[in-house]
N, C-alpha and C positions, 0 to 999 in steps of 0.2 A: 248634245253633240249632233253633228250632221248624221242623218240616218237614211242615206239614199235608197237602200233596199227596203225600207219600211219595217225592219226587224222588230222595232219596238212600238210601232204605231198603234197596234191593238192594245198593248198594255197602257200606253199613254192615254188612249181614249177611255179605257176603263177607269184610270185614276181621275181623269177630268169629270167623269160621271158621278163620282162619289158624293159631292155635295147635294146633288139633286135626288139622291137616293135616301137622304136623311129626312126625318120628320121635321127637324128644325136645325138651325145653326148651332153647333156645339158651343158651350161656354168655354170649354178647354179641350185639348187633345192630349191623351196619354199614349205615346207611341213606344211599343216594345221593339227594340232593335236587335236583330241577330248579330250585329257587329259590336256588341258590348257585352262582355262576360265578366262577372264579378263574383266574389265569394259572398253569398247572400245576395239580396237584390239592392240595387242602387238606383236612385232617381235624381235627375238634375234639379238643383235647387236655385240656380241663378235667375235673376229677374230679366237678364238680357243675354241669353245663350249665344255664344259664337258658334262657328262651324268647324268641324274636324274633317279635313280632307283626307280621309283614311283610304285612299286608293292610289295606285301607282301606274305611271306610264300613259296617262291620259293627256289630251291637248292642254296647253297652258291655260286657256280661258276657263277650264273646269275647276281650276284652283282659285278662281276669282269670283265664283258664284256667291250670291248673297241670299239669305233668307232671314229677315230681321224680325221674325215673330217674337213677341215677348215671352218670357218664361212665366211660370206660375208657382212661386215658392210655396204658397199655402196649399196648393194641390199636392205638391211633392211631400209636404209634411203630412197631409191627410192620408195619402196613399201609403206612406211609410208606417203610419199608425195602424192602418187596417192590416197591413202585412204582419206587423209585430203582434197585433191582437190575435192573429191566427197562428202564432207560434213560429213565424218565419223571420229569419234574420234580414234586416233591411236598414238602409241608411240613406241620408241625403248627401249627395256630392255637391258642394256649394260652388264649384268652379267649372265642372265639365260642360262642354257644349254639345251640340247635336252632330252625330256622325252621319255619314251619307245614307245609312239605312233609315234614318229619320228625315233628313232635310230634302233628299232627292224626291221621294214620293210626295211629300207635303208641298214642295214647290209646284208640282204638277196639279195636285188635287185642290190645294188651297193657296193659289198664287199670291193673293193679297197679303199673306202673312199677318193677318189681323187677329187670328185666334191664338190665345196663349198655348204654349207647348211645353210638356214635360216628357223627357225620354226616360225609359226604364230599361235596365239591363236584363239579360237572362242569367240564370244561376250557373256558375262555372262548372258545376258537377255535371251539367247537361241531363240531370235527372228529370224525366218527363213528369213524374208524379208531383215533384216539387213545383214545377212551373205551372201545371194545371191548378195546383193548390193556390198559387199566387193569384191566378186569375179569379178563382172562387173568392178569395179574400177581397179582391178589388171590385167585385160585382156591384156593391152599393153606389159606386161612382157613376154607373150608368143612369141611375135615377136622379143624379145630381147634375145632369147635363154634360157629362164628360164622355167624349168619344174615345173608346179604347181601340187602338189600331195595332195589329200584329204585323210587323214589317220584316219579312224574311223572303223565302221562296219555296214553293211547293216541291220543286225539284232543284237540288243544288249539288251537282257533281261537276266540278269545273272541267274535268277530263272528259266528261260525257257530252258536254254541249257541242253541237255541230256535227256529231257522229250519228249517222243513220241507224247504227246498231243500238242507240239509246232510246229510240222511239218506242219500241214494244215494252221494254221494262218500265220506262217512265209512264206509259199508259196504264200498265198494271198497277203501279203504285198510286197513280192518280185516281183510278177507279176505287181502290180501297179507301183513299183519303176522302173522296167525295161521299161514299157510303157512310164513313165514320162521322163526318161532319153533320150528316142528316140525323144521327142519333141524338138523344137528349140526356142531359144530366149525367148521372153516374155511369150509365151505359157508355156514353161517349168518353168519359174520363178513363174508364177501365180499358177501353180499346186503345186510347192514345198512350196509356202507360205501357202497352204491349206493342207499340208501333214497330219495333225492330223485327217483329215476326210477320209483318205484312209482306205481300209480294214485292220483291225487288227493293225492299226498304233500304238496305245498306248500299245498294247501288245508287238509289235516288238521293240518299243522304249518308255519305261516308262518315260524317259527323252530324250531330243533331242541331247545331246552333241556329240554322236557318229555318228549322221546323218548329222550334220552341216558341217563337212569338205567336204562332197560330194556336199553340196549346194554351198560352195565357189567355188569348182572346176567347177560346172555346170554354175555358174554365169560368171566365167572367159572364158567359152567356147563360149559365145555369141550365134550366130546362128548356130554353129556346133552341129550336132546331136550326142548324146552319143550312144555308142555301148557296149553291155555286152561282156566282154572279159574273164570273169571268173564266173563260177557258179557251185556250188556243195552243198551237204548237209554236214554240220559239226555239230556234237553234236545234231543231230536230227532237225536241222534248216537250212533253205535255206539261203545261203550266196552268194553275187554277188559282182563283181568289174566291173568298167566301164572306158572307155576311150573316150576322146573327141578329135577329129582330128582338 
């Protein structure tokens, strides 16, 4: 959409920078979206995923967007097997397409749509330990050339956006989140499981669905420390993005 005030310019620049931050072009992308909640974990298994325009009240052209990346049915099966081997409920959805939590950031970061994409849901219970465990189960994919992307938002209180009173509490939560991402392995996992006790946590996230994709990514990182590679204030709130090497 048009962005005359440049509200999203910094985030767009961050997304465009992602390919150059990678050691090599991914063989496939597994993107965990905060906009898909299922009982157990679900993964898109179609070879040609369509788009789900799961937003309302936007300009007409935003419902005509295209992102024709191929799917990766074999990756969906592989990931499902890893999750089940770890004792987690998981299944392949053979028909579902990509929601905007997946296709919008990928359109900016990988506009050629040449890399196969599988989307994964978060677990409907919103249990942080369960989602961290899912990431831990998926860790072998990183050594197989798969880029694991957690697509949510580090601050997600729709009533708080644009309100100057949100700045201080969002900064407090962001500082905790940044410190937590810099932990490793089990220390990070334990901290994430107790995220609700962090400063201003329930203000930053009245519900956890937009934080859980980061937990999956952090779980997949194992003992690798996280690094903040994006941070700015958007709509009066502190927003951050992280990378795990």
